[in-house]
N, C-alpha and C positions, 0 to 999 in steps of 0.2 A: 503786530504782538504774534507770537508764536505760542501755540498750547501744547502742552506735552502731557501725556496721560495713559491710562490703561483702558479697554473696554471690557466691563463687567455686567453681565446681565443683559445684553445690548445697549448699555447707556456708557457714554464716554465718562471717566472719572478723571479730573485734571489732577495733575501731580505738581505741575509747576507752569509759570509763564516765562518767556523771555523776549524781551523787546530789543529789536534791531534798531540801531542807530547809526548810520543813515539804513533806511529800508533797503532791501535787496530785491529787485524786480527782474523777472525774465530768467531765473536760474532754474537750472535743472535739480529738483530736489532727489536725495538720495539717503536712505536711513541705514546707517552702516551698524554692524552686529553689535557693537558695544552702546547702542542707543544715542550716538551723536549723529546730528542731521547735517548732511554736507549740501550746501547749495553752490552749484558748479554753473560758471559764466559759460555758455556756449560759444562765445566769441573767442575767447582766451584760455579757457580751461583754468582759470583762477577758481579758488574755493573759499567760502566763508564756512568754517566748522564749528558748528554750534552744541556747545555741550551743555545738556539741560540741568547738569550737576552744578556747574558753577555759574549757569546763567549768562554765559558770556559766548561771544562769537570770536573766531580768529581768522585774519585773512590770510591765505597760503597761495602765493603766487609762484605758477611753475618757472623753471629757468628757461624754458623754451616755449611759450604761449602758441597754442593750436587751437583752431577751430574744432569744437567737440559736437558730436551727432548724438551720443548716447553715453551713459556712464552706469557702473555698478560697482558695489564694494563687497568685499569678503571680509573675513576676521582682522586680516592686517594690510590689505592694500585696496587701492581704488583703481578701477580700470576704466579708461577713457577711449571711446571709439572716436578715431580721427578718420581723415579721409585715407583708406587703405591700410590702416594699422590700428591695432589696439595697444594702449600705452599702459604698461603697468607702473603705478605711482605709489609711494607712500603717502603719509598725511603731512609730510612738509613740502609736496609737490615736486620731489626729485623722481625723474623717470627711472626706474630700474630695469625695465626690459621693453622691448617694442616688437610687437609680434606683427608681421607683414603677412597679408593674404591677397590672393586673387579671388574676386568675386565673379560670379557667373553674370552674363550680360542680363540687364533687367532687374537684377537683385539690389535692391536700395535698402540697407537696414536703417532701422530707425530705433532700435532697442538693442540693449545688450544684457547678457547674464553670465554670471561667473560660479561655476560648482565644481568642486574638486580640481582636477588639472584640465578642465575644458572651459570653452567659452562659447555662447553660442549668440547669434546674431538672428534678429528676426525683422522681416519687413512688415510694412502696412496691410499685404496681402496675405500674411500669416505666413509665409515661406520662413523656414529656418534652416542655417547653415551651423556646423558645429566644427571648431577648430581646438587642436591639442595646445596645451600651455607649454 
Protein backbone atom coordinates (compact mmCIF):
# COMPACT_ATOMS: atom_id res chain seq x y z
CA UNK A 1 0.00 0.00 0.00
CA UNK A 2 1.35 3.43 -0.94
CA UNK A 3 0.38 6.44 1.15
CA UNK A 4 0.34 9.91 -0.45
CA UNK A 5 0.01 13.14 1.47
CA UNK A 6 1.70 16.26 2.77
CA UNK A 7 3.62 17.22 5.88
CA UNK A 8 1.96 19.90 8.02
CA UNK A 9 3.37 20.99 11.39
CA UNK A 10 5.87 18.11 11.29
CA UNK A 11 3.09 15.54 10.85
CA UNK A 12 2.14 13.50 7.81
CA UNK A 13 -1.41 14.20 6.61
CA UNK A 14 -2.54 11.42 4.28
CA UNK A 15 -4.56 12.44 1.22
CA UNK A 16 -4.94 9.08 -0.49
CA UNK A 17 -3.77 5.48 -0.64
CA UNK A 18 -2.91 3.38 -3.69
CA UNK A 19 -2.76 -0.40 -3.58
CA UNK A 20 -0.38 -2.04 -6.04
CA UNK A 21 -1.40 -5.45 -7.31
CA UNK A 22 0.95 -7.18 -7.78
CA UNK A 23 3.43 -5.38 -5.52
CA UNK A 24 6.49 -3.76 -7.09
CA UNK A 25 9.72 -4.79 -5.38
CA UNK A 26 13.27 -3.47 -5.76
CA UNK A 27 12.43 -0.49 -7.98
CA UNK A 28 13.97 2.98 -7.85
CA UNK A 29 11.35 5.50 -6.69
CA UNK A 30 11.32 8.89 -8.42
CA UNK A 31 8.73 11.56 -7.67
CA UNK A 32 7.79 13.56 -10.75
CA UNK A 33 6.92 17.27 -10.50
CA UNK A 34 3.25 16.52 -11.29
CA UNK A 35 2.98 14.33 -8.17
CA UNK A 36 3.13 10.95 -9.89
CA UNK A 37 5.41 8.33 -8.41
CA UNK A 38 7.64 6.48 -10.87
CA UNK A 39 8.90 3.06 -9.85
CA UNK A 40 11.78 2.23 -12.20
CA UNK A 41 13.05 -1.30 -12.69
CA UNK A 42 16.86 -1.34 -12.44
CA UNK A 43 17.30 -4.35 -14.73
CA UNK A 44 15.22 -3.12 -17.68
CA UNK A 45 14.23 0.53 -17.25
CA UNK A 46 10.53 -0.31 -17.31
CA UNK A 47 8.41 1.97 -15.12
CA UNK A 48 5.23 1.79 -13.14
CA UNK A 49 3.71 5.28 -13.19
CA UNK A 50 1.45 5.73 -10.17
CA UNK A 51 -1.08 8.56 -10.28
CA UNK A 52 -2.45 9.36 -6.81
CA UNK A 53 -5.41 11.22 -8.36
CA UNK A 54 -6.73 8.14 -10.18
CA UNK A 55 -5.30 5.71 -7.59
CA UNK A 56 -3.92 3.61 -10.42
CA UNK A 57 -0.60 2.51 -11.84
CA UNK A 58 0.37 2.13 -15.49
CA UNK A 59 3.23 -0.07 -16.67
CA UNK A 60 5.53 1.57 -19.23
CA UNK A 61 8.02 -0.65 -21.02
CA UNK A 62 10.95 0.89 -22.89
CA UNK A 63 11.38 0.05 -26.57
CA UNK A 64 15.00 -0.87 -25.82
CA UNK A 65 15.47 -2.25 -22.28
CA UNK A 66 18.64 -1.12 -20.49
CA UNK A 67 20.18 -1.66 -17.07
CA UNK A 68 19.56 1.53 -15.07
CA UNK A 69 21.88 2.86 -12.37
CA UNK A 70 19.99 6.03 -11.38
CA UNK A 71 17.00 8.11 -12.46
CA UNK A 72 15.60 11.63 -12.21
CA UNK A 73 12.57 13.50 -13.53
CA UNK A 74 11.87 17.08 -14.53
CA UNK A 75 8.58 18.64 -15.59
CA UNK A 76 8.23 16.67 -18.83
CA UNK A 77 10.84 13.94 -19.02
CA UNK A 78 12.49 11.06 -17.19
CA UNK A 79 16.27 10.72 -17.32
CA UNK A 80 17.76 7.26 -16.89
CA UNK A 81 21.45 6.70 -16.21
CA UNK A 82 22.68 3.65 -18.06
CA UNK A 83 26.29 2.55 -18.55
CA UNK A 84 28.08 5.44 -20.29
CA UNK A 85 24.93 7.37 -21.22
CA UNK A 86 21.95 9.28 -19.89
CA UNK A 87 18.69 8.51 -21.69
CA UNK A 88 16.06 11.24 -21.95
CA UNK A 89 12.65 9.55 -22.18
CA UNK A 90 9.03 10.60 -22.14
CA UNK A 91 6.43 8.97 -19.90
CA UNK A 92 5.60 6.44 -22.62
CA UNK A 93 9.14 5.02 -22.42
CA UNK A 94 10.25 6.42 -25.78
CA UNK A 95 13.93 7.46 -25.78
CA UNK A 96 14.06 11.03 -27.13
CA UNK A 97 17.79 11.69 -26.71
CA UNK A 98 20.90 9.82 -25.66
CA UNK A 99 23.70 11.76 -23.98
CA UNK A 100 27.02 9.91 -24.06
CA UNK A 101 29.86 10.96 -21.80
CA UNK A 102 33.32 9.94 -20.73
CA UNK A 103 33.86 9.55 -17.01
CA UNK A 104 37.22 9.96 -15.35
CA UNK A 105 38.80 6.78 -14.08
CA UNK A 106 37.49 5.76 -10.65
CA UNK A 107 34.30 7.84 -10.93
CA UNK A 108 31.36 5.45 -10.55
CA UNK A 109 28.11 7.48 -10.48
CA UNK A 110 25.26 6.23 -8.34
CA UNK A 111 22.84 9.16 -8.54
CA UNK A 112 21.54 11.58 -11.17
CA UNK A 113 19.92 15.02 -10.97
CA UNK A 114 18.59 17.26 -13.74
CA UNK A 115 18.07 21.00 -13.58
CA UNK A 116 17.75 23.51 -16.39
CA UNK A 117 19.92 22.38 -19.29
CA UNK A 118 22.39 20.36 -17.19
CA UNK A 119 22.52 17.02 -15.54
CA UNK A 120 24.68 16.06 -12.60
CA UNK A 121 26.17 12.71 -11.69
CA UNK A 122 27.35 11.93 -8.17
CA UNK A 123 29.24 8.97 -6.80
CA UNK A 124 29.13 7.49 -3.30
CA UNK A 125 32.22 9.49 -2.31
CA UNK A 126 30.48 12.80 -3.00
CA UNK A 127 32.29 13.57 -6.26
CA UNK A 128 30.07 15.35 -8.78
CA UNK A 129 30.31 15.76 -12.54
CA UNK A 130 28.17 18.22 -14.54
CA UNK A 131 27.16 17.71 -18.18
CA UNK A 132 25.16 19.95 -20.52
CA UNK A 133 22.05 18.60 -22.15
